[in-house]
C-alpha positions in Angstrom: 0.0 0.0 0.0 1.0 3.6 -0.5 2.7 5.1 2.6 2.6 8.6 4.1 5.5 10.4 2.5 4.9 14.2 2.7 3.4 16.2 5.5 2.0 19.7 5.1 2.3 21.9 8.1 0.5 25.1 9.1 2.0 26.6 12.2 2.5 23.8 14.8 -0.1 21.4 13.2 0.3 18.9 10.4 -2.7 19.9 8.3 -2.4 17.4 5.4 -0.5 14.2 4.5 0.3 12.9 1.0 0.9 9.2 0.5 3.3 7.9 -2.2 4.8 4.9 -3.8 8.4 4.9 -5.1 10.5 2.3 -7.0 14.3 2.5 -7.6 15.3 -0.2 -10.1 18.3 -1.1 -12.2 18.3 -1.7 -15.9 17.7 -5.4 -15.4 14.5 -4.7 -13.6 15.6 -5.4 -10.0 14.0 -3.2 -7.4 16.7 -2.0 -5.0 14.9 0.7 -3.0 11.3 1.5 -2.5 8.5 3.3 -0.6 5.1 1.8 -0.3 4.4 -0.5 -3.3 7.0 -0.5 -6.1 4.7 -2.8 -8.0 1.8 -0.3 -8.1 0.3 0.0 -11.5 -0.6 3.5 -12.7 -0.4 5.5 -16.0 3.0 6.7 -17.0 1.5 9.9 -18.3 4.1 12.4 -19.6 7.0 10.8 -17.9 7.0 8.4 -20.9 7.9 11.2 -23.3 11.7 10.6 -23.4 11.1 7.0 -24.3 8.6 8.0 -27.0 11.1 10.3 -28.5 13.6 7.5 -29.1 12.0 6.3 -32.3 12.3 9.7 -33.9 16.1 9.1 -33.9 16.0 5.4 -34.3 13.9 5.4 -37.5 16.2 8.0 -39.1 13.6 10.8 -39.0 15.8 13.0 -36.9 18.7 12.7 -39.4 16.5 13.1 -42.5 14.8 16.3 -41.2 17.9 17.7 -39.5 16.4 18.0 -36.0 18.7 19.8 -33.6 19.1 18.7 -29.9 16.8 21.5 -28.7 14.1 20.1 -30.9 14.7 16.6 -29.6 14.4 18.1 -26.1 11.0 19.7 -26.8 9.8 16.4 -28.2 10.4 15.1 -24.6 8.7 18.0 -23.0 5.7 19.0 -21.0 6.6 22.5 -22.0 5.3 25.7 -20.5 4.1 27.3 -23.8 6.7 30.0 -23.7 7.8 31.7 -26.9 11.0 29.5 -27.1 8.9 26.4 -27.0 6.3 27.6 -29.5 9.1 28.5 -32.0 10.8 25.1 -31.6 7.6 23.1 -32.2 6.7 25.3 -35.1 10.2 24.7 -36.5 9.8 20.9 -36.3 6.5 21.1 -38.2 8.0 23.3 -40.9 10.8 20.8 -41.4 8.4 18.0 -42.0 6.1 20.1 -44.3 3.2 20.4 -41.9 1.5 23.2 -39.9 0.0 23.3 -36.5 -3.3 22.2 -38.0 -2.0 18.7 -38.2 -1.6 18.5 -34.4 -4.3 16.6 -32.6 -3.1 17.4 -29.1 -5.9 19.7 -28.2 -5.6 23.2 -26.8 -5.1 24.7 -23.3 -3.6 28.0 -22.1 0.2 28.1 -21.6 1.4 26.6 -18.4 3.6 29.7 -18.0 1.5 32.4 -16.3 3.2 35.3 -18.0 2.7 33.7 -21.4 -1.0 33.0 -20.6 -1.5 36.6 -19.4 0.1 38.0 -22.5 -2.3 36.1 -24.7 -5.3 37.4 -22.7 -3.9 41.0 -22.9 -3.6 40.7 -26.7 -7.1 39.2 -27.0 -5.6 36.0 -28.6 -6.9 32.5 -27.8 -4.3 29.8 -27.2 -3.8 27.2 -30.1 -2.4 23.8 -30.5 1.2 24.8 -30.2 0.6 26.0 -26.6 -0.4 22.5 -25.5 2.4 21.2 -23.3 2.4 18.0 -25.4 2.7 19.7 -28.8 6.4 18.7 -29.1 5.6 15.0 -28.6 2.8 15.2 -31.2 5.2 16.9 -33.7 7.6 14.0 -33.1 4.9 11.5 -33.9 4.0 13.4 -37.0 7.7 13.4 -38.0 7.8 9.6 -37.7 4.6 9.3 -39.8 6.0 11.5 -42.6 9.4 9.8 -42.6 7.9 6.3 -42.7 5.3 7.1 -45.3 2.4 6.6 -43.0 -0.8 8.6 -43.2 -0.8 11.6 -40.8 -4.5 11.2 -40.4 -5.4 9.6 -37.1 -1.8 9.3 -36.1 -2.9 9.5 -32.4 -5.2 6.4 -32.6 -4.0 3.2 -30.9 -4.1 1.2 -34.2 -2.0 3.7 -36.2 1.5 2.4 -37.1 3.1 5.3 -35.1 1.2 4.3 -31.9 2.0 0.6 -32.5 5.7 1.7 -32.7 5.4 3.7 -29.5 3.9 0.6 -27.7 6.8 -1.6 -28.9 9.4 1.0 -27.7 7.7 1.2 -24.3 7.7 -2.6 -24.1 11.4 -2.8 -25.0 12.5 -0.2 -22.4 10.2 -1.5 -19.6 10.6 -5.2 -20.2 6.9 -5.6 -20.1 5.2 -7.6 -23.0 3.0 -5.4 -25.1 -0.1 -7.4 -24.3 0.5 -6.8 -20.5 0.5 -3.0 -20.9 -2.8 -1.3 -20.0 -3.8 1.3 -22.5 -5.8 4.4 -21.7 -6.2 7.8 -23.4 -3.9 10.6 -22.2 -4.9 14.2 -21.8 -3.5 15.0 -25.3 -5.5 12.2 -26.9 -2.7 9.6 -27.6 -2.5 6.2 -25.9 -1.1 6.3 -22.3 0.6 3.3 -20.8 -0.4 1.6 -17.5 2.7 0.1 -15.9 4.2 -0.7 -12.5 6.5 1.9 -11.0 9.2 -0.7 -11.1 8.8 -1.0 -14.9 8.9 2.8 -15.2 12.1 3.0 -13.1 13.7 0.2 -15.2 12.9 2.2 -18.4 14.7 5.3 -17.1 17.6 3.2 -15.9 17.8 1.7 -19.5 17.4 5.2 -21.0 20.5 6.5 -19.2 22.6 3.3 -19.5 21.3 1.7 -22.7 24.1 -0.9 -23.1 21.7 -3.8 -22.5 19.4 -2.8 -25.4 19.6 -5.4 -28.2 19.9 -2.9 -31.0 22.8 -0.5 -31.4 20.7 2.1 -33.2 18.2 2.2 -30.3 21.0 2.5 -27.8 22.5 5.4 -29.8 19.0 7.1 -30.0 18.6 6.8 -26.2 22.0 8.4 -25.6 21.0 11.3 -27.9 17.7 11.8 -26.1 19.6 12.1 -22.8 22.1 14.4 -24.3 19.4 16.7 -25.7 17.5 16.8 -22.4 20.7 17.6 -20.5 21.9 20.2 -23.0 18.5 22.0 -23.2 16.6 21.5 -19.9 14.7 24.7 -20.5 13.0 23.1 -23.5 11.8 20.1 -21.4 9.7 22.2 -19.1 10.4 26.0 -18.6 10.8 28.8 -16.1 10.1 27.9 -12.5 9.6 24.2 -13.2 11.3 21.4 -11.2 12.3 19.4 -14.2 14.2 22.2 -15.8 15.8 23.4 -12.6 16.8 19.9 -11.5 18.6 19.2 -14.8 20.2 22.7 -14.8 21.6 22.0 -11.2 22.4 18.3 -11.6 22.3 17.5 -15.3 25.7 15.9 -15.1 24.1 13.2 -12.9 20.6 12.6 -14.2 17.7 13.2 -16.6 14.3 13.9 -15.3 10.7 14.0 -16.5 7.4 14.9 -14.8 4.0 13.4 -15.5 0.5 14.3 -14.6 -1.3 13.0 -11.5 1.8 13.1 -9.3 4.1 10.8 -11.5 7.8 11.6 -11.8 10.7 9.7 -13.2 14.5 10.1 -13.1 17.3 8.3 -14.8 20.6 8.3 -12.9 23.5 8.6 -15.2 26.4 6.1 -14.9 24.7 4.0 -12.2 22.2 2.0 -14.2 19.4 3.2 -11.9 16.0 4.7 -12.5 13.5 6.2 -10.0 9.7 6.3 -10.4 7.4 8.2 -8.0 3.6 8.3 -7.8 1.8 10.5 -5.4 -1.3 8.6 -4.5 -3.8 11.5 -4.6 -2.2 13.0 -7.7 -1.2 16.2 -6.1 2.0 17.4 -7.8 3.0 19.6 -4.9 4.2 16.5 -3.1 6.2 15.1 -6.0 9.2 17.5 -5.7 9.8 16.8 -2.0 9.7 13.0 -2.5 11.8 13.0 -5.7 14.6 15.2 -4.3 14.6 13.4 -0.9 15.0 10.1 -2.7 17.8 11.4 -4.8 19.6 12.9 -1.8 19.4 9.6 0.1 20.8 7.7 -2.9 23.7 10.1 -2.9 22.8 11.5 -6.3 22.3 15.0 -5.0 24.6 16.6 -2.4 23.9 19.4 0.1 24.7 22.0 -2.5 22.2 20.6 -5.0 19.5 20.4 -2.3 20.2 23.9 -1.3 19.9 25.2 -4.8 16.6 23.2 -5.1 15.2 24.1 -1.7 12.1 25.7 -3.1 11.1 22.2 -4.5 12.5 20.1 -1.7 10.8 21.8 1.2 8.4 24.3 -0.3 6.8 26.9 2.0 3.1 27.3 2.5 2.2 30.9 2.0 -0.8 33.0 3.0 -2.5 35.5 0.6 0.0 38.2 1.7 2.9 36.0 0.7 4.0 35.3 4.3 5.4 31.8 5.2 2.8 30.0 7.4 3.9 26.4 7.0 6.0 23.9 5.0 5.7 20.9 2.7 8.1 18.4 4.1 9.3 14.9 2.9 8.9 12.4 5.7 9.3 8.7 4.8 11.6 5.6 5.1 13.4 4.5 1.9 13.5 0.7 2.3 16.2 -1.4 0.7 17.1 -5.0 0.2 20.2 -4.5 2.4 
């Protein structure tokens, strides 16, 4: 069962508690550390995006269309809809001969508040490029164009692009395709139901892909990691944990958030992956859990944690901006030792 992992204080009282499950696994699928139930099955949500970006390189689409690392990074992103993200996704579409009308990701306001306010001030409605998943969808369209598949319905489970995505997820997680639960993500493409242990294994494999059976796939995984580390701003945006974590510690890890309190990290050079799920889906608890786990594993030192203090132990503020409490990680990280 999920275990209490984060306490939210207000003054001297613990006002709320968030429960979590955590798996730390190696690239052979062995769970080495955990909180709660490392076998908990949940949807991978946007934490799967770096794995879904691998086929863009593996199929040769990235080479054919001349995608730069910053464009590969935005394909892995849940971006904030800032101008730099919009330009990058638009550039991908231009290279493959399509426009944003081809995107089936849906529309929502930019996650970045300043960008959203600017649209309102200009009287402009958001469009598909502002969707945080537009980079992933542009990547899927690139594969379709490169492979000669129809771009119509590219988001449907039976489309060749989505079948390719499922095969890639199966390869990295070690879970047979028929055992992966399929739902519909917020952006309309298939989303994968997997255990946290399988997600952690996938990120361990992404960062140390030597065990992959195909050299082209391994090379693609390395480039995805390189792109995310070189361009962390493209993977999320200003004031976002994923960007700040990789800017502070990108020599040690790659990281990717997901909706409903899911978060995954691949630890470079150690063959380890971390997968976190906050039981109630509240993302405010994900940062404290992720950073505390990484600190206990020795991936982050005191300097890293200090630089990321706003995510590790966020303050609770009142409406005047005064500190009235804290969000604090509080759990035991179990191990086989």
